[in-house]
A tleap script that builds the chain and sets N, CA, C and O, in Angstrom:
source leaprc.protein.ff14SB
mol = sequence {
  NMET GLU ILE VAL LYS GLU ALA VAL ALA GLY
  THR LEU GLU SER SER ASP CYS LEU VAL MET
  VAL LYS PRO TYR GLU GLY LEU LYS VAL ASP
  ILE GLU SER ILE VAL MET GLU ARG TYR GLY
  ARG ARG ILE ARG GLN ILE VAL GLU ASP VAL
  ILE LYS SER MET ASP ILE THR SER GLY TYR
  PHE LYS ILE GLN ASP ARG GLY ALA LEU ASP
  TYR CYS LEU LYS ALA ARG ILE ARG ILE ALA
  ILE GLU ARG ALA GLY VAL ASP ASN VAL CARG
}
set mol.1.N position { 0.772 -1.140 -0.153 }
set mol.1.CA position { -0.025 -0.194 0.104 }
set mol.1.C position { 1.149 1.270 -0.062 }
set mol.1.O position { 2.302 1.324 0.366 }
set mol.2.N position { 0.541 2.123 -0.665 }
set mol.2.CA position { 1.391 3.317 -0.799 }
set mol.2.C position { 0.545 4.886 0.057 }
set mol.2.O position { -0.675 4.948 0.215 }
set mol.3.N position { 1.396 5.856 0.443 }
set mol.3.CA position { 1.169 6.956 0.489 }
set mol.3.C position { 0.520 7.558 -0.205 }
set mol.3.O position { 1.301 7.834 -1.116 }
set mol.4.N position { -1.056 8.286 -0.607 }
set mol.4.CA position { -1.183 9.096 -1.741 }
set mol.4.C position { -0.758 10.294 -1.862 }
set mol.4.O position { -0.309 10.749 -2.914 }
set mol.5.N position { -0.924 11.310 -0.117 }
set mol.5.CA position { -0.445 12.614 -0.323 }
set mol.5.C position { -0.078 13.077 0.699 }
set mol.5.O position { 0.001 12.298 1.649 }
set mol.6.N position { 0.310 14.603 0.922 }
set mol.6.CA position { 1.535 14.423 2.130 }
set mol.6.C position { 0.251 14.736 3.335 }
set mol.6.O position { -0.858 15.208 3.085 }
set mol.7.N position { 0.755 14.342 4.615 }
set mol.7.CA position { -0.225 14.370 5.684 }
set mol.7.C position { 0.783 14.771 6.996 }
set mol.7.O position { 1.859 14.222 7.235 }
set mol.8.N position { 0.196 15.803 7.738 }
set mol.8.CA position { 1.055 15.909 9.090 }
set mol.8.C position { 0.049 15.283 10.354 }
set mol.8.O position { -1.178 15.376 10.324 }
set mol.9.N position { 0.757 14.688 11.362 }
set mol.9.CA position { -0.070 14.723 12.728 }
set mol.9.C position { 0.651 14.847 13.799 }
set mol.9.O position { 1.807 14.431 13.875 }
set mol.10.N position { 0.058 15.407 14.687 }
set mol.10.CA position { 0.823 15.698 16.080 }
set mol.10.C position { 1.416 17.165 16.121 }
set mol.10.O position { 1.119 17.882 15.166 }
set mol.11.N position { 2.398 17.814 17.337 }
set mol.11.CA position { 2.900 18.890 17.484 }
set mol.11.C position { 3.985 18.844 18.013 }
set mol.11.O position { 4.137 17.716 18.481 }
set mol.12.N position { 4.925 19.544 18.213 }
set mol.12.CA position { 6.343 20.216 18.723 }
set mol.12.C position { 6.346 20.063 20.122 }
set mol.12.O position { 7.380 19.879 20.765 }
set mol.13.N position { 5.085 20.144 20.671 }
set mol.13.CA position { 5.087 20.096 22.251 }
set mol.13.C position { 5.937 19.241 22.855 }
set mol.13.O position { 6.403 18.294 22.221 }
set mol.14.N position { 6.313 19.508 24.434 }
set mol.14.CA position { 6.915 18.831 25.266 }
set mol.14.C position { 5.812 17.270 25.353 }
set mol.14.O position { 4.582 17.321 25.325 }
set mol.15.N position { 6.565 16.089 25.452 }
set mol.15.CA position { 5.848 14.594 25.547 }
set mol.15.C position { 4.967 14.788 24.308 }
set mol.15.O position { 3.890 15.262 24.670 }
set mol.16.N position { 5.011 14.626 23.167 }
set mol.16.CA position { 4.221 14.884 21.777 }
set mol.16.C position { 5.372 14.452 20.536 }
set mol.16.O position { 6.586 14.391 20.731 }
set mol.17.N position { 4.876 14.252 19.596 }
set mol.17.CA position { 5.784 14.069 18.740 }
set mol.17.C position { 5.010 14.679 17.233 }
set mol.17.O position { 3.805 14.919 17.164 }
set mol.18.N position { 5.906 14.844 16.183 }
set mol.18.CA position { 5.190 15.411 15.076 }
set mol.18.C position { 5.687 14.385 13.936 }
set mol.18.O position { 6.803 13.878 13.829 }
set mol.19.N position { 4.359 14.188 12.970 }
set mol.19.CA position { 4.473 13.104 12.548 }
set mol.19.C position { 4.124 13.658 10.670 }
set mol.19.O position { 3.044 14.102 10.279 }
set mol.20.N position { 5.346 13.459 9.824 }
set mol.20.CA position { 4.476 13.926 8.471 }
set mol.20.C position { 5.413 12.949 7.697 }
set mol.20.O position { 6.605 12.668 7.819 }
set mol.21.N position { 4.257 12.467 6.714 }
set mol.21.CA position { 4.277 11.628 5.907 }
set mol.21.C position { 3.938 12.225 4.264 }
set mol.21.O position { 3.353 13.262 3.951 }
set mol.22.N position { 4.415 11.377 3.555 }
set mol.22.CA position { 4.311 12.129 1.732 }
set mol.22.C position { 4.783 10.607 0.954 }
set mol.22.O position { 5.253 9.541 1.353 }
set mol.23.N position { 4.377 11.161 -0.340 }
set mol.23.CA position { 4.736 9.719 -1.322 }
set mol.23.C position { 6.065 9.823 -1.455 }
set mol.23.O position { 6.693 10.881 -1.474 }
set mol.24.N position { 6.523 8.691 -1.551 }
set mol.24.CA position { 7.881 8.424 -1.944 }
set mol.24.C position { 7.867 6.867 -2.556 }
set mol.24.O position { 6.967 6.041 -2.405 }
set mol.25.N position { 9.042 6.714 -3.243 }
set mol.25.CA position { 9.365 5.540 -4.124 }
set mol.25.C position { 10.087 5.234 -3.314 }
set mol.25.O position { 11.051 5.936 -3.010 }
set mol.26.N position { 9.742 3.821 -2.607 }
set mol.26.CA position { 10.209 2.804 -1.484 }
set mol.26.C position { 9.625 3.463 -0.253 }
set mol.26.O position { 8.650 4.213 -0.216 }
set mol.27.N position { 10.337 3.083 0.684 }
set mol.27.CA position { 9.992 3.415 2.574 }
set mol.27.C position { 11.090 3.837 2.949 }
set mol.27.O position { 12.156 3.223 2.926 }
set mol.28.N position { 10.863 5.064 3.370 }
set mol.28.CA position { 12.361 6.030 3.797 }
set mol.28.C position { 11.661 6.423 5.301 }
set mol.28.O position { 10.511 6.861 5.294 }
set mol.29.N position { 12.346 6.265 6.516 }
set mol.29.CA position { 12.327 6.990 7.950 }
set mol.29.C position { 13.175 7.608 8.200 }
set mol.29.O position { 14.341 7.302 7.952 }
set mol.30.N position { 12.742 8.811 8.851 }
set mol.30.CA position { 13.819 9.914 9.546 }
set mol.30.C position { 13.162 10.115 10.632 }
set mol.30.O position { 11.949 10.280 10.758 }
set mol.31.N position { 14.213 10.097 11.654 }
set mol.31.CA position { 13.765 10.327 13.009 }
set mol.31.C position { 14.727 10.884 13.544 }
set mol.31.O position { 15.907 10.665 13.275 }
set mol.32.N position { 14.073 12.090 14.806 }
set mol.32.CA position { 14.761 12.846 15.375 }
set mol.32.C position { 13.852 13.059 16.618 }
set mol.32.O position { 12.671 13.388 16.727 }
set mol.33.N position { 15.152 12.648 17.821 }
set mol.33.CA position { 14.129 12.911 19.172 }
set mol.33.C position { 15.196 13.408 20.137 }
set mol.33.O position { 16.386 13.128 19.997 }
set mol.34.N position { 14.668 14.230 21.214 }
set mol.34.CA position { 15.474 14.384 22.308 }
set mol.34.C position { 16.054 13.493 22.887 }
set mol.34.O position { 17.169 13.670 23.377 }
set mol.35.N position { 15.280 12.120 22.959 }
set mol.35.CA position { 15.755 11.153 23.574 }
set mol.35.C position { 15.987 9.558 23.071 }
set mol.35.O position { 15.663 8.434 23.454 }
set mol.36.N position { 17.011 10.381 21.600 }
set mol.36.CA position { 17.048 8.993 20.907 }
set mol.36.C position { 18.619 8.602 21.514 }
set mol.36.O position { 18.825 7.480 21.051 }
set mol.37.N position { 19.330 8.839 21.998 }
set mol.37.CA position { 20.319 8.387 22.437 }
set mol.37.C position { 19.904 6.821 23.343 }
set mol.37.O position { 20.414 5.705 23.238 }
set mol.38.N position { 18.679 7.360 24.306 }
set mol.38.CA position { 18.663 6.362 25.495 }
set mol.38.C position { 16.706 5.314 24.545 }
set mol.38.O position { 16.215 4.226 24.847 }
set mol.39.N position { 16.353 6.100 23.733 }
set mol.39.CA position { 15.363 5.289 23.398 }
set mol.39.C position { 14.752 4.896 21.376 }
set mol.39.O position { 13.744 4.491 20.796 }
set mol.40.N position { 16.201 5.373 21.023 }
set mol.40.CA position { 16.174 5.304 19.849 }
set mol.40.C position { 15.743 3.903 19.193 }
set mol.40.O position { 15.101 3.770 18.150 }
set mol.41.N position { 16.172 3.013 19.923 }
set mol.41.CA position { 15.713 1.527 19.216 }
set mol.41.C position { 14.531 1.277 19.094 }
set mol.41.O position { 13.927 0.838 18.116 }
set mol.42.N position { 14.079 1.627 20.356 }
set mol.42.CA position { 12.322 1.647 20.475 }
set mol.42.C position { 11.799 2.270 19.754 }
set mol.42.O position { 11.095 1.604 18.994 }
set mol.43.N position { 11.776 3.658 19.531 }
set mol.43.CA position { 11.047 4.607 18.671 }
set mol.43.C position { 11.204 3.845 17.639 }
set mol.43.O position { 10.114 3.488 17.192 }
set mol.44.N position { 12.530 3.246 16.788 }
set mol.44.CA position { 12.463 2.930 15.481 }
set mol.44.C position { 11.586 1.848 15.511 }
set mol.44.O position { 10.848 1.806 14.526 }
set mol.45.N position { 11.412 0.846 16.434 }
set mol.45.CA position { 10.541 -0.491 16.046 }
set mol.45.C position { 9.519 -0.195 16.207 }
set mol.45.O position { 8.765 -0.887 15.522 }
set mol.46.N position { 8.810 0.824 17.038 }
set mol.46.CA position { 7.775 1.333 17.137 }
set mol.46.C position { 7.113 1.602 15.642 }
set mol.46.O position { 6.231 0.926 15.112 }
set mol.47.N position { 7.744 2.711 15.133 }
set mol.47.CA position { 7.842 2.960 13.848 }
set mol.47.C position { 7.361 1.963 13.002 }
set mol.47.O position { 6.179 1.917 12.661 }
set mol.48.N position { 8.149 1.217 12.667 }
set mol.48.CA position { 8.465 0.279 11.841 }
set mol.48.C position { 7.114 -1.067 11.689 }
set mol.48.O position { 6.777 -1.695 10.685 }
set mol.49.N position { 6.502 -1.160 13.332 }
set mol.49.CA position { 5.557 -2.017 13.490 }
set mol.49.C position { 4.228 -1.330 12.768 }
set mol.49.O position { 3.559 -1.745 11.823 }
set mol.50.N position { 4.086 -0.044 13.619 }
set mol.50.CA position { 2.852 0.503 12.955 }
set mol.50.C position { 2.643 0.665 11.216 }
set mol.50.O position { 1.523 0.610 10.708 }
set mol.51.N position { 3.760 0.847 10.504 }
set mol.51.CA position { 3.796 0.915 9.556 }
set mol.51.C position { 3.556 -0.488 8.820 }
set mol.51.O position { 2.671 -0.505 7.964 }
set mol.52.N position { 4.180 -1.520 9.049 }
set mol.52.CA position { 3.946 -2.920 8.987 }
set mol.52.C position { 2.288 -3.066 9.206 }
set mol.52.O position { 1.364 -3.362 8.448 }
set mol.53.N position { 2.362 -2.772 10.376 }
set mol.53.CA position { 0.907 -3.503 10.677 }
set mol.53.C position { -0.554 -2.893 9.498 }
set mol.53.O position { -1.605 -3.417 9.131 }
set mol.54.N position { -0.035 -1.859 9.291 }
set mol.54.CA position { -1.093 -0.998 8.268 }
set mol.54.C position { -1.065 -1.082 6.590 }
set mol.54.O position { -1.798 -0.553 5.754 }
set mol.55.N position { 0.315 -2.143 6.429 }
set mol.55.CA position { 0.684 -2.796 5.001 }
set mol.55.C position { 1.356 -1.578 4.417 }
set mol.55.O position { 1.256 -1.501 3.192 }
set mol.56.N position { 1.856 -0.845 4.872 }
set mol.56.CA position { 2.433 0.414 4.011 }
set mol.56.C position { 3.555 -0.266 3.381 }
set mol.56.O position { 4.112 -1.073 4.124 }
set mol.57.N position { 4.001 -0.162 2.287 }
set mol.57.CA position { 5.001 -0.050 1.372 }
set mol.57.C position { 5.852 0.784 0.872 }
set mol.57.O position { 7.042 0.471 0.854 }
set mol.58.N position { 5.427 1.992 0.375 }
set mol.58.CA position { 5.794 3.138 0.114 }
set mol.58.C position { 5.575 4.075 1.026 }
set mol.58.O position { 4.746 3.980 1.931 }
set mol.59.N position { 6.790 5.628 0.688 }
set mol.59.CA position { 6.346 6.510 1.508 }
set mol.59.C position { 7.361 6.937 2.244 }
set mol.59.O position { 8.223 6.186 2.700 }
set mol.60.N position { 7.322 8.269 2.420 }
set mol.60.CA position { 8.437 8.907 3.568 }
set mol.60.C position { 7.663 9.384 4.716 }
set mol.60.O position { 6.542 9.894 4.732 }
set mol.61.N position { 8.452 9.130 5.651 }
set mol.61.CA position { 8.207 9.466 7.026 }
set mol.61.C position { 9.169 9.820 7.477 }
set mol.61.O position { 10.261 9.271 7.330 }
set mol.62.N position { 8.857 11.176 8.346 }
set mol.62.CA position { 9.456 12.154 9.345 }
set mol.62.C position { 8.680 12.186 10.350 }
set mol.62.O position { 7.473 12.387 10.488 }
set mol.63.N position { 9.834 11.879 11.285 }
set mol.63.CA position { 9.357 11.787 12.743 }
set mol.63.C position { 10.077 12.640 13.855 }
set mol.63.O position { 10.990 12.053 14.436 }
set mol.64.N position { 9.839 13.779 14.193 }
set mol.64.CA position { 10.354 14.363 15.293 }
set mol.64.C position { 9.626 14.635 16.623 }
set mol.64.O position { 8.628 15.335 16.796 }
set mol.65.N position { 10.450 13.821 17.669 }
set mol.65.CA position { 10.161 13.368 18.818 }
set mol.65.C position { 10.398 14.268 19.471 }
set mol.65.O position { 11.392 14.947 19.213 }
set mol.66.N position { 9.308 14.673 20.866 }
set mol.66.CA position { 10.032 15.289 21.817 }
set mol.66.C position { 9.411 14.676 22.914 }
set mol.66.O position { 8.572 15.282 23.581 }
set mol.67.N position { 9.843 13.220 23.221 }
set mol.67.CA position { 9.675 12.744 24.471 }
set mol.67.C position { 8.296 11.897 24.273 }
set mol.67.O position { 7.714 11.675 25.334 }
set mol.68.N position { 7.727 11.429 23.200 }
set mol.68.CA position { 6.161 10.794 23.093 }
set mol.68.C position { 6.271 9.827 23.902 }
set mol.68.O position { 7.454 9.808 24.243 }
set mol.69.N position { 5.731 9.038 24.389 }
set mol.69.CA position { 5.691 7.832 25.072 }
set mol.69.C position { 4.759 6.728 23.846 }
set mol.69.O position { 4.097 7.292 22.975 }
set mol.70.N position { 4.792 5.476 23.889 }
set mol.70.CA position { 4.581 4.859 22.989 }
set mol.70.C position { 2.904 4.896 22.498 }
set mol.70.O position { 2.428 5.034 21.371 }
set mol.71.N position { 2.346 4.743 23.615 }
set mol.71.CA position { 1.004 4.868 22.515 }
set mol.71.C position { 0.522 6.574 21.917 }
set mol.71.O position { -0.571 6.786 21.391 }
set mol.72.N position { 1.462 7.531 22.111 }
set mol.72.CA position { 1.018 8.413 21.629 }
set mol.72.C position { 1.538 8.990 19.938 }
set mol.72.O position { 0.969 9.748 19.152 }
set mol.73.N position { 3.125 8.091 19.822 }
set mol.73.CA position { 3.883 7.881 18.766 }
set mol.73.C position { 2.810 6.971 18.151 }
set mol.73.O position { 2.050 7.496 17.337 }
set mol.74.N position { 2.653 5.643 18.449 }
set mol.74.CA position { 1.694 4.980 17.889 }
set mol.74.C position { 0.314 5.482 16.902 }
set mol.74.O position { 0.111 4.993 15.791 }
set mol.75.N position { -0.491 6.438 17.470 }
set mol.75.CA position { -1.359 6.948 17.043 }
set mol.75.C position { -1.086 8.042 16.284 }
set mol.75.O position { -1.782 8.334 15.312 }
set mol.76.N position { 0.040 8.799 16.696 }
set mol.76.CA position { 0.294 9.993 15.967 }
set mol.76.C position { 0.673 9.517 14.455 }
set mol.76.O position { 0.377 10.230 13.496 }
set mol.77.N position { 1.333 8.290 14.301 }
set mol.77.CA position { 1.881 7.678 12.783 }
set mol.77.C position { 0.503 7.246 12.365 }
set mol.77.O position { 0.076 7.676 11.293 }
set mol.78.N position { -0.226 6.455 13.079 }
set mol.78.CA position { -1.591 5.942 12.374 }
set mol.78.C position { -2.667 7.079 11.913 }
set mol.78.O position { -3.518 6.681 11.118 }
set mol.79.N position { -2.730 8.355 12.289 }
set mol.79.CA position { -3.292 9.358 11.942 }
set mol.79.C position { -2.885 9.898 11.126 }
set mol.79.O position { -3.795 10.367 10.443 }
set mol.80.N position { -1.725 10.180 10.683 }
set mol.80.CA position { -0.859 10.687 9.757 }
set mol.80.C position { -1.028 9.996 8.423 }
set mol.80.O position { -1.197 10.645 7.390 }
set mol.81.N position { -0.969 8.333 8.459 }
set mol.81.CA position { -1.361 7.538 7.145 }
set mol.81.C position { -2.602 7.591 6.809 }
set mol.81.O position { -2.812 7.603 5.596 }
set mol.82.N position { -3.644 7.632 7.618 }
set mol.82.CA position { -5.080 7.953 7.839 }
set mol.82.C position { -5.254 9.424 6.520 }
set mol.82.O position { -5.716 9.375 5.380 }
set mol.83.N position { -4.850 10.241 7.056 }
set mol.83.CA position { -4.961 11.565 6.689 }
set mol.83.C position { -4.432 11.671 5.269 }
set mol.83.O position { -4.883 12.424 4.406 }
set mol.84.N position { -3.122 10.574 5.096 }
set mol.84.CA position { -3.054 10.784 3.654 }
set mol.84.C position { -3.463 9.879 2.936 }
set mol.84.O position { -2.769 9.376 2.052 }
set mol.85.N position { -4.664 9.527 3.204 }
set mol.85.CA position { -5.574 8.768 1.934 }
set mol.85.C position { -5.025 7.683 1.443 }
set mol.85.O position { -4.701 7.501 0.269 }
set mol.86.N position { -4.925 7.002 2.274 }
set mol.86.CA position { -4.535 5.591 1.982 }
set mol.86.C position { -5.799 4.642 2.098 }
set mol.86.O position { -6.713 4.683 2.922 }
set mol.87.N position { -5.587 3.759 1.016 }
set mol.87.CA position { -7.026 3.137 1.095 }
set mol.87.C position { -6.937 1.875 1.955 }
set mol.87.O position { -5.842 1.443 2.316 }
set mol.88.N position { -8.104 1.277 2.285 }
set mol.88.CA position { -8.390 -0.349 3.112 }
set mol.88.C position { -7.073 -0.143 4.534 }
set mol.88.O position { -6.291 -1.046 4.832 }
set mol.89.N position { -7.112 1.260 5.242 }
set mol.89.CA position { -6.673 1.788 6.437 }
set mol.89.C position { -7.290 0.804 7.290 }
set mol.89.O position { -8.513 0.949 7.302 }
set mol.90.N position { -6.770 -0.394 8.196 }
set mol.90.CA position { -7.811 -1.079 9.334 }
set mol.90.C position { -7.798 -0.049 10.290 }
set mol.90.O position { -8.459 -0.157 11.323 }
savepdb mol mol.pdb
quit
């Protein structure tokens, strides 16, 4: 499944994250986080799990994290994907 248009979810407030999604050939994920050194692997795993669970095969994802908890990060990614106009979103 592919991203068909650009979309954004979230904010740059403390304990939140901003997720930007746009069409891209292939799948690319860029992550910036104030807690990357400590939680970088966990953040990347969450992003990859959500993308995989929604059957996304292409798109560019830019995540700017300000210390968001797991559930917030998951929700922001799902919302951005849904706003990107993907068909068959579960």
